[in-house]
C-alpha positions as CSV (number, residue, x, y, z in Angstrom):
1,M,-0.5,6.2,-91.2
2,D,-2.5,6.1,-87.8
3,L,-3.6,9.9,-86.9
4,Y,-3.3,10.8,-83.3
5,Q,-6.2,12.2,-81.2
6,V,-5.3,15.6,-80.0
7,E,-7.0,16.6,-76.7
8,V,-6.4,20.0,-75.3
9,T,-6.6,20.5,-71.4
10,S,-8.7,23.4,-70.2
11,T,-5.7,25.6,-68.9
12,A,-4.0,25.2,-72.7
13,R,-7.6,26.4,-74.2
14,K,-7.7,29.4,-72.2
15,E,-4.2,29.9,-73.1
16,I,-4.5,29.5,-76.7
17,R,-7.6,31.7,-77.0
18,A,-5.3,34.3,-75.4
19,L,-2.6,34.5,-78.0
20,P,-2.4,37.0,-80.7
21,G,-4.6,36.1,-83.8
22,N,-1.7,35.0,-85.8
23,M,-0.2,33.2,-83.4
24,R,-3.2,31.4,-82.2
25,Q,-3.9,30.3,-86.0
26,R,-0.3,28.9,-86.4
27,I,-0.7,27.1,-83.0
28,I,-4.1,25.7,-84.5
29,D,-2.4,24.6,-87.7
30,L,0.4,22.8,-85.6
31,L,-1.9,21.0,-83.5
32,K,-3.4,19.6,-86.8
33,E,-0.2,18.7,-88.2
34,L,0.8,17.0,-85.0
35,R,-2.0,14.5,-85.3
36,S,-0.2,12.5,-88.3
37,S,3.1,13.7,-87.0
38,P,3.4,14.0,-83.5
39,R,7.4,14.4,-83.0
40,P,8.4,16.6,-85.7
41,H,12.2,17.3,-85.9
42,N,12.2,20.4,-84.0
43,T,10.1,19.0,-81.1
44,K,12.3,18.3,-77.9
45,L,11.4,15.3,-75.5
46,M,11.4,16.9,-71.7
47,D,13.3,15.2,-69.1
48,M,10.6,14.3,-66.4
49,S,12.7,12.4,-63.8
50,E,13.1,15.0,-61.5
51,L,9.4,15.1,-61.0
52,G,9.6,11.3,-59.6
53,D,8.6,8.1,-60.4
54,E,4.6,9.1,-60.3
55,V,4.9,10.3,-63.7
56,S,3.7,7.6,-66.1
57,L,6.1,5.6,-68.0
58,N,3.9,5.0,-70.7
59,I,3.7,9.0,-71.2
60,E,6.3,11.1,-73.1
61,F,6.4,14.9,-72.4
62,Y,7.6,17.1,-75.1
63,R,7.9,20.8,-76.1
64,I,7.9,22.4,-79.6
65,R,8.9,25.9,-80.5
66,V,6.6,28.3,-82.5
67,E,8.7,31.6,-82.4
68,S,9.2,32.7,-78.7
69,W,6.2,30.4,-77.9
70,R,6.5,26.7,-76.5
71,V,3.6,24.1,-76.9
72,V,3.9,21.4,-73.9
73,Y,2.3,18.3,-74.5
74,A,2.2,14.7,-73.6
75,I,1.7,11.6,-75.9
76,E,0.3,8.2,-74.8
77,E,1.3,5.9,-77.4
78,E,-0.6,3.0,-76.6
79,L,-3.9,5.1,-77.1
80,K,-2.5,7.0,-79.9
81,L,-3.2,10.2,-77.8
82,L,-1.5,13.8,-77.6
83,T,-2.8,16.2,-74.8
84,V,-1.7,19.8,-75.1
85,L,-0.8,20.7,-71.7
86,G,-0.1,24.6,-72.2
87,V,1.3,27.3,-74.6
88,R,3.8,29.4,-72.9
89,K,5.9,32.6,-73.8
90,R,9.6,32.1,-73.2
91,P,11.3,33.9,-72.2
92,P,10.5,34.1,-69.1
93,Y,8.6,30.8,-69.0
94,Q,10.9,28.3,-67.3
95,Y,8.8,25.1,-67.3
96,D,8.7,25.6,-63.3
97,D,4.6,24.4,-63.2
98,L,5.2,21.1,-65.2
99,R,4.1,19.4,-62.0
100,E,0.7,21.2,-62.1
101,L,0.2,20.7,-66.2
102,I,1.0,16.7,-65.3
103,D,-1.8,16.9,-62.5
104,E,-4.1,18.4,-64.9
105,L,-3.4,15.7,-67.4
106,M,-3.9,12.9,-64.7
107,G,-6.9,14.3,-63.6
108,N,-5.5,15.7,-60.3
109,E,-6.8,19.3,-60.5
110,E,-7.5,21.0,-56.8
């Protein structure tokens, strides 16, 4: 089985560092598991249609729940690349900043 390369954006890296110790370790363990199984049974494919056509059709966006935290990530299947975009607590997180997370992925940071 091919392993996926896992990259973490600078935003997600800061968020992981700020997590409580036990949750930080669980997220790190999850990222290791996602290398071989990027779409586990508790993963949800995110509907990006409202963000417009500029979101690449070659990229799928997912979220996975770890207790009250959500890991938001993108998969570029052709490259076998999984990019972690953010780790957010829900509630109150409502995915309102998806555009900013995607812009960071696409290299459109301001």
